[in-house]
N, C-alpha and C positions, 0 to 999 in steps of 0.2 A: 316071716323074717324080713322080707323086703319092705313090707309096710312099716315095720318098726324102724328100719333104717331111714325110710323116707321121712317119718315123723321126726326123727332125731335131727336130720339135716335141716328140716324146716324150722325146728326150734333154734338151731344155731344161727340160721339166717335172720330170724326174728330178733334174737338177742344181739346180733351184730349191728343192726341198724341204729339203735340208740347209742351204742359205743362209738360208731363212726361220727354221729352227730355231735357227741361230746368232744371228740378229738378236734372236729372242725371249730367248735366254739372256743376251745382252749387255745387253738392256733390263732384264731382271729383276735382273741383277747391279748395274746402275747404280742401280736403285730401292733395292736393299738397301743399297748404299753411301750413298745420299742419306739413307735412313732412319736409318742408324747415325750419320751426321754430325748430323742433326737431333736425335737422342736425346742426343747429347753436348753440344749447345749450351747447355742450361740449366746443366749442371755447369761449363762453361767460364765462363759469366757469373758464377756464384756463387763460383767458386774464389778470386778476389781478396778478396772479403768474408770468406770462411772463413779464408783465410790471415791476414788482419788480426785476426780474432777470436781465432785461436789464438795469434798472436804477442803481441797486446796484452791479451788477456783470459785465456785458459786457461793459457798458459805462465807469466805472473806469479803466478797463483794457485798453480800447482803448485810454483813456486820458493819462494813464501812458505810453503807447507805444509812443504816440506823444511827450509827455514831455521829454521822454528819449533821444530824438534826438535833444534836445535844451540845452542851458546852464542856464536854469531857476534857479534863486536863489532868495534871499530876495529882491534884487533890481528889479528883474523882476516882482515881485508881486506889487511893488510900481508903476512901469511904464512899459507898454508892449514894449516900445522901447528898453529896456535893454535885451530883450529876442532875442537870435540869434540861428539860426540853425547850429548845429555842426556835424550832421550826426552820425556816429558810434564812435565818439571820446569818449563818456562816456563809451561805452562798452570796448574799447581798454584800457582805464584807469582802468576800473573795473577789467579786467582780468590780469592786471599788478600789482594789489594791493595785497600785501602779506596778509594783514589783512582780505580781502575778502576770500582768499583761506583758511585761518585759521578758519574763521567763518563757511565756508562750511564743513571743516573737523570736527569741533565741532558739527555741526548739524547732520552730518552722525553718529558720535559717540552717540549723544543723541538718535537718531532713533534706533540704534543697541541696546542700553541699554533699552530704554523705551518701544518700541513696544512689544517685546517678553515678557518683565516683566509684563506689563499691561495685555496682552492677557492671559498669564498663571495664574497670580494671580487672576484676576477678574473671569475667568472661574472656577478656583478652589473654590473660595469663593462662587460663585453662586451655584455650585453643592452642596456644604455643606449646604447652606441656604435653598436649595430647598428640603432637606430631611425631613423637618418638617414644619408644619403650626402652631406651637404653638405661643403664645404671645411673648415668649422670642426670637424666631427666627425672628418674625416680627419686634421686636424692633431692632434686629441686622441689619436688612435691612435698617432701617432708619439711624442707626448709621453709616453704611458704606457709605451711600449717603450724609451725612453731608459735607464732604470735597468738594464735587462737587458744592455745593450751597453756600459755605463760600466765602466771599470776599477775593480777593488775598492780599489785604492790611493786613487784620487780619492774614492770613496765613503767610505772610512774617514776621510779628511781632513775632508770636509764634515760628516759626522755626529760626528766627534770635536770639532769646533768647536761644533756644536749642543749636544752633551752636556757641554761644559766647565762645571765647577761654578762658576767665578768669572766667566767672560766669555761663557758660552754663550747663544745666543739663547733657548733654552727657559727657562732660569732667569730671564733678563731679562723675558720675558713673564709669568712667574709673579710676579716682583716688582712688576709693574704692578698686579696685583690684590691685593697685600699678602701673598702666599705666600712662604715661605722657600725657599732653594735646595734642590734635590734632588740627591742623590749618584747621578747616572744610571749611572755605570760603577764606582762605588766601593762601593755597597751590594750585598751578596751576593744579595739578593732582587730588587731593582730592576734590577740589571745583567742578569739573565736576560731580563727582558721588554724591556729596551732593545736588547740584541743581537738578540732575536727580531724586534723591530719593523723594524730595518734589513734583516734578511733577507727579511721579508715584503714590504717596499717594493721591494726589489731583484728578487725572484723573480716578482712578480705580472705584470710586463709580458709575458713569454713566454707564460704561460698565458692572458692576455687575447687574444693573437694566435691561439692554438690554438682558443679558444672562438669567436672571431669567424669563423674559417674554417669551423667546424662550423655556426654560425648561418646563414651565407650559403648553405649547402647545403640549408637547409630551404626547400621550395617556398612561395612567398607565397600560393598558392591555399589552403593550410591555414588561414592567418590570415584570409583573406577569407571563407572559408566559415564560420569561427567567428564573425566579425563579423556575418554575415547571420543566424546563429542567435542573436545577442544576447549572445555571450560578452564579458565585460569583459577588460581588459588582464591582470589577475592570473590570470584563468581561462585565458587563452591561454598564459601563461608556464608554469603548473603542469600544464596538460593537453596542450599541444602542444610547447612549447620544451624543457622538462626531459626528457620521455620520449624525444624525438628526439635528445637530447644524451647519452644513456646511455653510449655508447661513448667520447665525448670526455671525459665526467666520469670514467669509469673510467680512461682513459689518463692524465689529469692527476693523478688520485689516486695511481696506482701510481708514476709518475715523480717526483711531488712527495715522496711518502713515502720513496722511495729517496734522493733528494737530501738530505732533512732527516736521514735516518739517517747520512748522511756529512757532516753539518754541520761546516764547518771555517773558511771564509773569514772570516766576521764575527767570531767569537770570537778568531780569531788576530790580526786586524789591529786590533781595538778594545780587547781586554782581555788578550790572550795567555793566556786561560783563567782569569784572576783575576776578582774577588778571592777568594783562598783556594779555588781550583778551582771557584768557583761557576758559571762559564761554560765549563768544560772539557768538550768533547764527546768521544766515543770517538775520532773521527778526529784531533782535536787531541791527545788522550792518546797515540795511536799515533805521531804526528809527534814529540812531545816525547821519548818513549822511544827512538825510532829516531835522531833527528837532534840532539837536545839531550844525551841521555845515552849515545848510541852503542850501545844495546842492541838490535841488529838482530834477533837471534833472539827476544827477548822481544816486540819490536814486531810481528814477523811472527805470533807466536801471537795477539796481540790483533787483528790484521787478519783472521786466519782466523776468529776468533770473531765479529767484526762481519760478515764475509761470510756465515757460517752463519745469523746472525740475519736479515739482509736476504733471503737466499735462502728461508728458511722463511716469512717474512711475505709475500713476493711470490708464492710458490707457493700459499699459502693464499688470497690474493686471486684468483689465476687460477682456482683450483678453485671458489671461490664464484661467480665470473663464469660459468664453464662450467655449473654446476648451475642457475644462474638462467636461462641461455639454454635449457637442456634443459626446464625447467618451462614456459617461455613458448612452446616450440616446439609 
């Protein structure tokens, strides 16, 4: 009887061994399957953003590069047989166009005026607004952000009335002190600064919000320790605030520079590029060539040149930033 029980137990142990091995194999397979799914999850989440980038970023640039090598115009849209390959002829014509070079100089002037002005003014206002959390200062934050969310058409109407030579508020205020009327949008030189002023006023609100978010991330303990050491307000700003805002300042500088190199809205709605191309930016020049003169191939060549300039300057900024971080590491 005991020998029969021993043989039965031995049979159970023998049959249990392949069962345990099968369980281990299935568990390992399940782990590998889970690992594969987890490794694919980042790509699944990134895929929609990559598809949008390709569809609305890379693909339009590629199409513009191809169109820039053709003579595509309004007749080409009607029938593909009217489209002909012209090689680099559009680029040669572009670089020989004095209006293009003038628009490029205007854009450079707008960048020189606008980027430092927005950077300094928005940082200054953000530091001032961050000094208090009262309701009044919170209301001021909303007030400064209003221009960024206001429609450009409404802004053009308001500033158009302000700049009006005969009935504008600015010239009326000047008349109160005995000054003559100023041709705010008619003088080729003054018009550049008038258009830039509207753009600075409109664009500062968003950068103020960005700087405010960065300022509120700075621990208050740093300022308290500096106060104990006897540091004044200016010392705190230059030794604590500005160094800790390096990334925010870099981000605002890069994005603002890109936006101003594509400067379009204000000159289009206020002056249409006039007087005598004095406020024509490169983006407005591209718009006029493409949609006013229907020279889509020529406009595409100008857009590719603008893209190359922006890409070169942005890449240079990123490299300078990386080298600075490597030196500080």
